[in-house]
Structure formats: C-alpha cells, structure tokens
N, C-alpha and C positions, 0 to 999 in steps of 0.2 A: 465393622462400621465402614460404609462406602466411600471410594473417592468420589470427587465433584468436579467435574470441567466449570470453568469459571469465566472463560471469554470466547471471542471468534477464534474460528480454527485457523490454523496455517495449512491445513490439508496435508500435512507431512505424513499421516497415517501411521506413524511410528508406535502411537500408543495402541491403536489397533491391533497391530502384529504382536506386541509385546504383552497382550491381555492374553492369559492363558484360559479363560473361560468364556471368550466372546461376548463380553458385555457391554462394548462402545460401539456404539450405532450413530448414524448408517456408517457402514463399514465400505471398502471400496468397491466391494462387489454388489451395492445394492442402489437402487435408484435414489438420486438426491445428494449422494457424497458431494459431488464436483461443486454443487450451488448453495450446499447447507450453509447456515449462517454459523453454526457451532455444530460439535458432536455432543453425544451424550451418554451418560453412564448409567446402567441399569441398576437401581441400588438392590434390587433383589438378587443378580446375578453375582453381584462385586464381591469377591473373596478378600477385598483389603490387603492385597499381597503388595502392591505399590509399585509392580513393573511398570505401569503407565507413565509415572510420576518422573521416572528418570528417562524414559524415552520422549517425552513430549521436548521441544526444541524452543518453547517459549513459556515454559512455567506454568501452564494453563490449568494443571491438575493438582488440585489439593485433597488431604484428608478431610473428610467433614468436620472432625474433630478438631482442626486447626485452621478453621474457614475464620476470616476477620467478619466481624458484624455486617460490613457492607456487602461481603459474598454470600449470606445466608440465603438471599432469594434463589440462588442457583441449586439448592437443595431439591426444591420443589419443582424447578425448570427442569433439572436432569430426569427426574421421576416421572414427569408429566409426558416426555416424551414417550413412554412406554404405555401399550394398553393393558387394562386391567386383567389381571390372573390371578389363581388363587396364589395366596402368600406361600411362599417357600417355592414356587414354581420356577425353576432355572432354565435358561436357554442352553441346549446342549453344546459343550465345549467342543465338539468335532468339526463345528464347519470349517471347510478349508478356503480361506480368503483369496482372492484374486486381485491383483492392482485393477486400477482403474483402465489403465492400458499397460498391456506387458510391455517389460522392458525391451527396447528395439534390440534385435540380433545383428550386427553388421558382420557382414561376409567378409571378413579382412582381406585386403590386399597388401602383402607385405612392400611391393614397390610402390604402392599408390593407398597409404593410409586416409581413410577419411579426415579432412581437415575444414574446419568449421570457423565461420566467423561471427560472432554473436555482437550486434550493436545495440549498446545500452547495458547497464550492470545491476538493474532491478530484479524483483521478484521473478519475473517472467524468463528473464536473460540468464539467472543463475539456477534456476531450476531447469532450463533447456541446457545449460552446461553440465548441470549433475547427472540428467539423464544419458546426455550423449558418452558422458567420461565412466558409464558403467561399463563401457566396453573397453578392453585393453588396445592400444596404439590408436586411439582416436585424438586427435589434436583440436584443439578448442581455443582461439583467439578472441578476447573481449575488450571491447573499443568504448570507451565513455568520454565523453567530454569534459567531466570535471576530472580533477586530480584525486577524487574520491568516489568510490564505488558505492552500491546498493539502493540508490535511486529515491523512491519515496520512503522505504523504511529509516534512510537516515535523516530527509530533509520533509517527509510529508507525515509522520506518525507523531503524534504529540509528544512533547518531551515527558509527561508524567506518565506513561504509556510505556515503561522501560521493558515489561515482558513481551510485549510485542515486537520490541527492538532486538530482543533474544533471538530471533529467527535469523541475525546476522552471523551467529557463531556457525549456522550450518553451512551458511555462504562462504565463511572463510575456510572451512573444512574443505568445499569443494575447490575453492582457490589455490590450496596446497595440493591438489590431485596431480600425479603426471600427465602432463600433456597440455595442460591449463597454462595461458598466458594473459596476463593484464597488458593493455594498452590504455592507460587512464591519461586524462588530459589532451584527447585526440579527438577531433571532431570529423567524423564521417561526411563526406560532402562538401569539405572544407580542406581539411589537412590531406585526405585520402579520398578517392571518389568509389561510386560503387563498383564500377568497372574494374578498378584496381584491385579492390579486394576480392573480385571473382577471379582476378588472373592469379590470387595467391592461395584459394580456397575452391574447394567442390561445391561449396554452398555459403549464402550469406543469411543469416538471420535476423531481421529485426525486432527487438523488442524496447521498441521507445517509448511505449505508453502514449497517453493521451496529452501532451503538455499544455494544451491550450484550453483555458477556461471559456466555457460559453457565457455570453455577455448578455446583460439584462437590456433589453432594447426599451429603455424609456427616456425621457427630457431627464435632464440632470446627472447621467452618469458620466464620469469623466471629471466631476467638480472634484476638487481636493476634499478628501474624507471619504471618497468613495473607491472602493476596490473588492476585490475576491478574497473570499475565505482560504483559498489555496495558497495566494501570496501572503497572506497574513500568517498561516502555518510556516511558511518557507521563511518568513522573517524572524519568527518565534524560534525555529531550530537553525538559525545562522546560514542559512544557504546564501553562499557567496554572493550571488546574483541579486539578493532582495535585502542585503544588509542596510542600503540605503532608504528603503522603502519610507516615505512619510507617513508614520503613523501617528494619529495625533488621540489622547486618551483624555482630553480636557472635558469634555461634556459626561454628562451623567448617564446617558444612555448611548447603547450601541443597537443597531439594529442589524439582523443577518436574514438575509433572504433567501430561503432553502432550509429544509432541514433533515441533510443525510448527515452521515457521520462527521463529515468534516466542520459541518456549523456547529454541532455538538463539541467537537474538539476547541473550538475558537472560543466559544462560551465558557467553557469552563475554565479554560486559562485564564480569560479575562477576570472570572471570578475567585479564582483561587488566591489565597494566601501567599505573597511572593516568598515568604520564609518557606514555605512548603516545595515551592517551585525550583527555591535555590540549590534543592538536592537532587535536582534531575539535570540532564545536559542542554537545558534550557541556553540560547543565547545571552551573552553578558549584556548586550544592548538592548534586548528584549526585557529581562528582568529589570535593569534600571528603570526602563519607561513605566513597567506595570507597578513597581514602587512607587512613582509618581501618579498613578492613574486615579482619575476622579469618576471613573465608572461604578454605578453602583446598580444598573440593571441592563441584562442584556435580552432583546426581544428576539425570538427565533420565528419568522413568520412564514408560513405555508399557504400556498394557493389553495389546497385540496383539505380536507377533513383529516381528522385523528385516524382513521382507517387506514389512510394512505402513507400514514409518516414514512419517510424515507430512511431514518435512521434503523439500526438493527437493534435486537432486543437486548444482548449484551452490552452496548454502548447505552443505551437507556436505563438499565440497570445500574451501570456504574456512574453515570450522571446523577442519577436522582441518590444515589447512596453518599455522593462527597458534596453535593450542591444545594443550594436552595433552589428548586425547581417550582414554579408556579402556574396556575390557569387562572384566568378571569372566570367569572360565572358564566358568559356566554359559552365560552369553550369547555366549561365542565358540563353543560348541556349537550353540546356537540359530542363529547366522549361518551356520556351516559348513553344517547341514541344509538350511536355506533357499536356500542358493546352488547345493546340488545338485541341486535341483528346480525353481528358477527359470527360467522362459522368456522372460519380457519383459525386452528388453534394457535397458531404464532402469532396473527393479530390480535386473537382473544387476550393472550398474554400480554402483549403492549399497551392494550385498552386498560386493563386490568392495572397496569403499573401508573398509567396516566390518570386512572379515576381515584387513586392515593394521593395525588399531589397537593399541596398546599394551595391556599386562597391568596390570589394576589392582592385582595384588597386590605391584608392584613399588613400593618406596617412592618417593614423589613428591619433586621437588625446587622444584615452583612449584604455586601452584594448578591443579587439573585438572577436566576435565568425564568424567563416568561416564555412560554411555549404559546403561540398564537396559530390561529387556524383561519381557513377561508379567507384570507386576504391576499389580493391580488395587486402586485407594485402598479401604482400609475404614473408618479413622478417625482424625483428627487429635487428638494428645494434649498435654495441658497444661490448665492451669487458668486463669490469667489469660493467660499467653504460650505459644506454641506451643514444646513439646519435642521432637516428633519427629511421625511418621506411620507407622502401620501399613498393610501391603498384605496382599491374598492373592495367592497365586501363581495366577494366571490359570487355570481350569479344575480347580482343586484346593481344599483348605480349609487348606493350610499357609500360616504366618503371616511374613511379612519385615518386621523392624522396621528404620526408619532413625532415628535422632537427627537433630535439624534445629532450627534457630532460625528459619526462615524457609521457608514451603511456599507455593507459588505454583501455580496452575492454568493450563493453556494448552490447552483442550478445545472451543474454538470461540467463535462469537459468534452473536447473534440481533438482527435487525431490531427496530425500535421503532416501535410504531403511530403513524400520524400523524392528527392531527385532522382532521376530515372526509373522511377515504378509508377505504376498507376495508381489513381486514388479517387476513392468515392466521396466527391464532395457532400452528397447529403448525409451518408451515414458516418462520415469522416473517419474512415477507416480505409486500410490497404485491400482492394477485391482480394478474397483467396478460398480456397477450399481446402480444409483442413489443415490452414497453415502456408500450403503453396499458394505463391502470389499469382492471380491469374490476370491475364490481359483481357480487359472487359470488348475489345475490338474482334480479338479471334476466339475468344471463350478458352485460350489454351494456358497453361502453365508458362511463368517469365522463368525461363532456363537459370537453376540455381538460387531463387530468389524465395524465401520464405519470412512469415510473419509470426510473432507469439505475443499473448499478453492484451492490453487494451486496443492497441493498432490492430490488432487482428481481429476482436470481436466486439469492440466499443467498450466504453467505461463502465463496467459491470461487475458484479463478484468483489472478492475480498482478497488478501493477500495470497492465501493458499488456494483461491481458485485456479491462480495462475500455474498451478502445479500442473493440474491434470491439462489445462490447455497448452502449455509448452510440452508435455508429454505426446500429445496427438501432434504437434508441429514435428517434433523429434522423429516421430514415428515415419511421418513423410518423407523427411530429411533422407533416413535410413533405407526404407524402401526403394528411393529415388537412386540412391548409392548402389543399393543390391542390384538393382536392374540395370545398371550401367548407364542411367540418363543423366548423371552429373559429369560435367567435362573436368578432368584432372588438372590442379595447379600447373601452370606453365612456368613456375619458377623455383628455383630451390627453396628449402624452408627458410634459410637465414634472411634470403633476401627481402623478406616483408620486414622485418626488424630494422634493415638498412635502409628501406623506402622512408618508414615512419619517423627514425632519427633525422634523417636529412630534411623531412618536413617541418619536423616538430621535435627539436634537439631537448626540449624539456619534458618529454614523453615519461611518465610515471608508470614503474612496473609494481610487480607484487611488493619486493622489498621498500620501495618508496611508500606504497601504501600502508604497510605494516609500521613504518618509522612514523609517520602520521598520526597512525592510531595510537601507538605506544606514547607519542607525545602529548596526545589530546588526553589520555587515560592519565598520563604524570601530572599535566596541569590541573585534572580534577582534584589531587592532593588526597584522594580517598575520602573527600566529603562529596563529592559526587560522581557518576558514572564516567564523566569526562568533561574537559573544557574544550569546545570546538574551536578549531581555526576557522574564522569567517572570510579571511584573505586569501585568495589563490596565490597571491605572492609568498605569503607565508607557508602555505603547504607546499609549493615547490622548494621553497629554502629547505624546509625538513627532509622532503624527499631527497634532494640532491645530495644529501650530505650521507644517506644511507649507503651502507658497504654495498658495492656491486658484486653479485654472486660470480663465483670464478668462471662458471660456464660462460656467463654475460661478457665477462673480460677477455675470455679467449675468443668468443664469437666477435668482439668489438674490433678486436686485434686485427681478426683475420681480414675486415673490412678494409684496414689500412693497408693490404698488400694487393 
C-alpha cells in the first residue's frame, strides 16, 4: 500500500533522502524541484516502508490506508505525476541524489570565524541560518523586531493549517545549534543600524519578506470595511500589531478581490464552524467575532479566467473538501471552456476540481464560498461604511454589482526599502545577484550585504521555496568569505550583546522565546495547540521571567567591570 503526499511541500527534501527506492519526485537534482507546488510519491515504486513519514517535518505524508476522506483526491494526484509505464516497473533505487546547491564549505579561520547577522526570522531567515550552521565555528545572530520569531509561519499561516506550522519544529532545532543567537524585539534600522551590524559581522543577510500589500487603486478603498486579506490573517492569528483591526462581520456577504492561497485561507476561516476553529491556535478575539458573525457567503473574485487561478492545487483540494464551494452558471461555462483547451497537467487538474463544484443557485444550508471569474474591480460603494462593490466584466463595459459589508483585497505584496541599501521601486526588491546586494549605480556588490526570500526574488513561491533561495544566498556569503572579500568584525564578540542591550534593554533571547512558547502551549490547556499572547507587553513579561543562562550571566557581569 503506497504512501501519499497530501499538501504543499516545505522543500526540506528529507523525505527524498529517506526513501530507499527513489520514489519521491521531483528530487533536488531534478528540474522543477525548487518551484514545485508539491512533491509526488510514485505508487508503483513505493515499498510502503514509512521512512518518508518520520522524515517529513510538516506531516504531509500519510499511508493510503489512513487517508481521511477529504485527502483521497491526493491518491490520483500523486499517481498522475508519473508517466505511464508497464505495471510493476520500478525506478532503479540506485540514483545518487544531489542537493539543489551543495552545502557551502567554509574555509575556517580560527582567529576570524565567519560571523553573520540575519535580519528577519521567517522561513528564509531560518533556512539561511540552518545552511550556515552546517559548518562548525560559524556564528549566526538573528534579529527580529517582534518578541516572537518565525514570521509568516506564526502570523500568516491559517490557524487550521497546523501541519504547515509544524515546520517551526525544524526552526526550533536550528535555534538550538551552537553558534546561534536570537535578538528578538530588536528593530534593525531603529535600535541598531546597518553599519553597526557590519561592524560586528562579516556579512548581513536581510530576509525581511515583502511586508507591504499591493493596494487596489479604485474609488472607495479606505472606507471602513475595506482592507487586505493579509491584515485579516494577521488579525485571525493574533499578530500584536493587528489585534485592534476593525473587522465587521455584520453583513451576510464578504468579497475578496484576488484568488491566491491567502484569499482561500480567509474565505475558509470565515465559513468554518467556530467550534472547529476553537481547537486551533486562532486568536481569542477573532474566535469571539466569528461566533457572532452574520456572514453566509464569501465571494472570491478574480480578474482573469479559471485557467489563470492563482491558488495552488493542494489548497484548492483542501478548500473543496471542507467547505461548500460553488460556481454560478456563467463561471461553470468558463471552467468547461478552459478545460477543453488546457494542456498543462497542473492547470487541467485544477480545472477538473473546479468542474465538480456545486451550483450557486441551489439554496445554501450553511455559509458558502463562491468563486467568481472575469471580474475587474471598478469602485467600492458606501459613505462612511462599505455597502458593496462594482466590477466590470473583464473585457467588456458590463457592470456586476455585489452588496457586501467587508471588501478585502489579495492582489500581491511589495517589498519595503531598507535604509542604507539600494531599492528597485518597480520590482519592489533589493537589487541583487545570487543574493549579493548590487549597487545599480556601479553594478558592483555592496560590501557585506545580502538578501534572501521575498525581498530578494519578489513575492512568489511557497514556504519551501525559501530553502533553495536561502541556500543560494549563503553560498554567495561563503564564497566571498573564502575569497577574503568580507571585512572582519571590528569588535569583540560580546560587544554586540552589550550594544543591543544598551539600546533595547528588553531584548528577548532564545530562553525568553522558549518561555513565551511554553506559556502559550500551557495556556492552550491541551484543548488547542497554544493560546497566543497578542500583547507585546505580555510577551515581554513572560520572557523577562525566564532564567538567564549561566553563560549570559557571566557575560553581562563582565560588562559591569
């Protein structure tokens, strides 16, 4: 009985290396691995050994016999990835796999060990730290402006996607590595500058994501009841900067403009039974609001047609298996027309799922999600509050009006300029070559400055895409260090901690984060994964009560003499 992969991939590739018969593809040495929506297990070659199950850090692999009903579509999806071949033919298990980019080999200098600052603590940052710390003697200091790490994994993954959040277990292991230090609740650019980081490190890697939403430029944006899906997810997840977001769920309809995975997440949460959400790590304030919600329809509107849907296939399957998802007659016809001409297998798979959706004209018995296509936003209606939105039917002058009490956009993200570094305002990224920051005026690398993740490549890919992205950047850092191109730190190692604490006395270290983590899990009471703190003050109070490691006590004592 074969095993089956049931969700988007984190690109850790542990399952590939654990498999004794080479039945998981694409593998790191094959084209498409870094950008694949998910990996696939060959049902013919799988020997049901289970090695991949324990290797997967996000629990995405399940024996076929143990699949839940909603996961059954992944059986045919895994099998469909492989070309037809005679029954019983197996892929030879002798293939020697190579990583996407070979682990960097640091030419260690005992008197000048490679020391790197990483700004940000999300997936790109933690994957970069992991890659650097494969080498002994390397020191990595991770800076994060919040008292809690892991970025969008904590605040951007929907609370009912706990398996996806399990990647933080890998990040926790990285944070316990020799040479790793957290500087949480510290904002680079305010508490400490870029030039100061360079004085204490050979290199600074910015992995700060793309924090700004692309804004819809139509009349009415800015009215109460408008916002972005990203802000909504942050509110749902208890991000401390979004706990006071004015969310109104008094109207029967919510409209989401854009149909990427984040839009699907918001729609799913808004239409899920709050009793089911109460078993997740959803923020208490969001759960309370959802219990009082009057929403019975969420419309996800896209400018283009079904074949151009931005959501991934695993997310679509997950949505349709747990929620009532429907199409009206016009959109059903669009799906059938696209299906008749689609050649790309992945697009065909999406269209086949869409072709089986329910009919929007059938009276609903519970809150439902309606996918709508070829609608271009024209204006948002209302005076002080949103009352609806007008679309033009894409390619025509016909108007489609929808009443709504909440209009959220999900049309992409933009990187934010970083002080003292160049910025490409059009692409909204830091100009770079393989992660090396490039000065566009001279076309030369900016000494000691690097980027990884969305600020490097733009807002595309999945959590796992950051692994290969970070590996490429780390290779550039190591190459430059080995070539003697990086200036050695001008201070003693302990001077950084002294500087940071003088600017930010309430800096949170790894022990403080673990205290917050343990307290949240305890607050969950075994009924839910955790009950998050949503106030920075509460987080800092818990972190301050954490025992200070003996080494840190001695180090701080030394500062007083």
